[in-house]
C-alpha positions in Angstrom: 3.8 -24.0 -1.7 6.9 -24.8 0.2 8.8 -21.6 -0.5 10.9 -19.8 2.1 9.4 -16.3 2.4 12.2 -13.7 2.7 10.2 -10.4 2.6 6.6 -9.3 2.3 5.2 -5.8 1.8 1.9 -4.3 0.7 1.1 -1.2 -1.2 -1.0 1.7 0.0 -4.5 0.6 1.0 -6.5 2.9 -1.4 -9.6 1.3 0.1 -9.1 3.5 3.1 -10.9 6.3 1.2 -14.0 4.0 0.9 -13.9 3.3 4.6 -13.7 7.0 5.4 -16.8 7.8 3.3 -15.1 8.9 0.1 -16.7 6.5 -2.4 -14.6 6.9 -5.6 -16.2 3.8 -7.3 -18.0 5.1 -10.4 -16.8 8.7 -9.7 -13.7 9.2 -11.8 -13.1 12.7 -10.6 -13.0 11.6 -7.0 -11.0 8.6 -7.9 -8.3 10.8 -9.5 -8.3 13.0 -6.4 -7.8 10.0 -4.1 -5.1 8.6 -6.3 -3.3 11.9 -6.3 -3.5 12.1 -2.5 -2.1 8.6 -2.3 0.8 9.4 -4.6 1.5 12.6 -2.7 1.5 10.8 0.6 3.9 8.0 -0.6 6.2 10.3 -2.5 6.7 12.7 0.5 7.1 9.8 2.9 9.7 8.1 0.7 11.5 11.4 0.2 11.7 12.4 3.8 11.7 9.1 5.8 12.4 6.0 3.7 12.8 3.8 6.7 9.4 4.6 8.1 7.9 3.9 4.6 9.5 0.5 4.6 8.2 -0.2 8.1 4.7 0.9 7.1 4.7 -1.3 3.9 5.7 -4.3 6.0 3.1 -3.5 8.7 0.3 -3.2 6.1 1.3 -6.6 4.7 1.4 -8.1 8.2 -2.1 -6.8 8.9 -3.3 -8.2 5.5 -4.3 -4.8 4.1 -3.1 -3.1 0.9 -3.9 -2.9 -2.8 -1.1 -5.3 -3.8 1.4 -7.4 -2.1 5.0 -8.1 -3.0 6.5 -11.3 -1.8 10.1 -12.2 -2.1 10.6 -16.0 -1.7 13.0 -18.7 -2.7 12.7 -22.4 -3.3 14.2 -24.4 -0.3 
């Protein structure tokens, strides 16, 4: 679209639970458990090593994986 991309990061790839055999689809109890694990992982990482979290979010985006992507761009 002609924008200059300044920064890209991706959120936690919750689908990793599916790939590891924990199918939360249609199983709300397991879905809540997986979501809680994701929140715990991210909150501890951000609390103890914010720099590593930033690197990880950028690496997920670069690999094209993650639940959502955040793109900071500007018009040239």
